[in-house]
C-alpha positions, 0 to 999 in steps of 0.5 A: 493462472495458465497461458490459455486464461491469460490469453483469454483475458487478453482477447476479452481486453479485461482491465481487471488484469492491468498490473497482474501480467504482461504480454509481450509479443514477438511480431511487434517486439513491444510488451503491453497491458492485458487490455490493450486495444491492439488487435489480438496477436497469435497465441504463438507469438505470444508471452507471459510475463509476472512483471514488467522487469522481466519483459524489459530484460527479454528485450521488449521496450512498452507499448507506447499505446496502451502505456503498460506502466500506468496501471496498479500493481498487482495484489499477488506481492500481499497473497504471496508469502514467499521470497519473491512476494516479500522482495517486492513488498521491499523492492516497491518501498525502496530498499534497493535504493537505500541498502542495495542487493545485499540489504534486501537480501539480509532483511529476506535471510539470504546471500544476494546470490541466492536471491537473485537466483530465486526472483529470476526464476520466480520472476523472470529477473534479478532485484536489480532489473526489479527495482529498475523497473519500479523507478521507471514506473514512479519517473513515468508518474512524475513526467505524466502527472508534473512538470517538474524538471527532469533532472529532479524527476531523475532523482526523485525516481530513485536514479543516480545520475540524470544519465542512467535515467535518460537510458532507462527511460529509453529502453523501457520505453522507447522514448525520451523522457520529453516523448514520455511527458507528451503522452499525458493529455493535460500534465498537472502543474507542480505548485511550488518552486521552479527555480532551475537548481535542484530541489530537494524538497519540494513545496507540493506535488500533486499526483494522480493514484490509479486503482481497479474499480471499483473503489469503496470510499469507506475506507477513509471513514475507517482512517478518520475515526482512527486519526490523532489530532495533530498527527492525521486528519480526515474530512468530508464535505457537502459534495462527498469530497473524502480527504485524509491528511497526515504527517510521514517519518521517511527514510531522508526526512519527514513530510506530510501527504494528502489523499483525496477522493472526489466521486465527481471526477470520472474513471480515477478520482484518487489524488496524492498531494505531498508536501515537503517530502525530499524527492528521493523519499517519493517512490518509498511514499507512493508505495506506502500511500499505495499499501495504505488504501489498498489500491492494488487489491482486485476488488471485482475478484474479491467481491465475486468470492465474498458475495458466495457467502449468504452472511456477506452477499448483502453487504457486498452489494452494497459496498462493492470495491471494500479497501483492507487499510494498510500502515505507513509504518510498521512499528506505529501500528503495533503500537497503535494496535497494543494501545487499542486493545480490549477498548473501543476505538474512540477510547484508543484515540484518546490514549493515542492523542495523550501518547502523541505529545511525546512525538517531534514536531514536524519540520514544516507543519500544514494541513493543520498537523504540527509533529509526527507520531512518536517513534519507538525510543519516544515512546520507551522513554516518556510513554510511561508518564503519558499512558492511562490505564492499567499497569501491566497493558502500559508495562507491555507496550513500553516493553515492546517499544523498547525492543523496536528502540534497540532493534531486538525486535524487527519487522515490516514489509518483508515479513510472511505470517509465520515470521510475524508470528515468531516476533511479536507472539513472545512478546508480553501483551500480544496475542494472536488478535494482534498479530492476525490484525498487524498481519492484515495491516502492515504485511497486506494479508488477505486472508486473516478472519479475526473470529474472537474480535468482539466487533466482528461478532457483533457484525455476524449477529447484524447479518443474516445466517445462512445454513451450512456455512463454517464459523471461520468463512473459509468458503471466501479464503484467500479473501477473509481479511475483507470479510473481516471488513464487511463485519466491522462496517456491519458491527458499525452501523454501516453505511455511515461509520459511528464514531467510538462504535467498535470495540474489540475483544482481543485489542 
């Protein structure tokens, strides 16, 4: 978007653009979200920034009226495959807190100095400032959604000290942490221990998950029919409340979480409940859950583009706000994709259930879940005794698991599509479909069309045909991954997903 497109967006107070850019106003000395209800400033007094960190660097604190940190993130980090986009995916996952700027630069293939120069040029702030802004956003979420002790909030947000936390909150929000907490109309209660000492493993924590409307809860159905017993569970009650729970391995230990969607709630109807998660892992958990449910997407822009294709327009009208499921662990997703090649979803879940015996027990079982998805090392060691099917497929999976376990194969959120292809295509048993599927779910790649997928072909047959439209759906680029989701749903018999109905051609 150019300056005047953004200016028209803030003049219209369009909430679609909240989180996608930030508006700094010289006369007031603050920065706002595009939908801020304050009077539209004169254009000559406005500066637009790609990130809140850039506004911080320029000396602007956040607006106390519109709270620009309380919005979904930008979908640009999935759309962009450049260094800036890849870096932001890793920063949001907490890489700087765990490995420092040197570790982030190493993952991206640059020196720390080069990376700082690139990000400062592209985003207006260096990696440390971007990580600092991410911590401030996490801290605000915890302050207004929980009654955690302030010291706990500081360390859970990734700050190294309470003093650093207090200074950052003061600079970003021009308020003390206590004042930020007071902006919440009705803070949720933190369940579990409230002891006055540092509690690194809270028993339970509930947070709201912001997103852009509309939101299609069909993503819960997608996850439900793929849920591996003991590791995942999904449910829906008579009132339409949907839940998805699973165990997860995080950098400082394992834990579990539940995401629930209650259609009776006005506005933001998604909640995350984290159980037995180390406080230091909360930023990574929040980032991965947001990726899993595609909560930073711009559904109106996506639906508008998809609706221009006559084959998809009816499905878009029936199912607005469809989401692209992500992945909480890149290695796990590759294993799932390889296990499920050329078989039904139901058969793949059966095979994964057998394989899950190799997983470690959960340290604190909850939600009826008692184990973790097996690591690559566990699969390489025990998989041959647990897997059934063609020997060649088993050999391919075990070879991939061994390569991941010994570090020979290293991929993740910081890759781009071309890099992912270079890493995965040489593997035996991995073809273009597998790479595309992994890119969709690990990278959040929005423009992947799986034309050789059997379910996609079946979905095409179930949809009306339009004249003069390309077979690869190029007209709806860069949102073809979401078109693929509509086709999968059509193949499964939308609006309800029939368990086991999907079968892919190249999985």
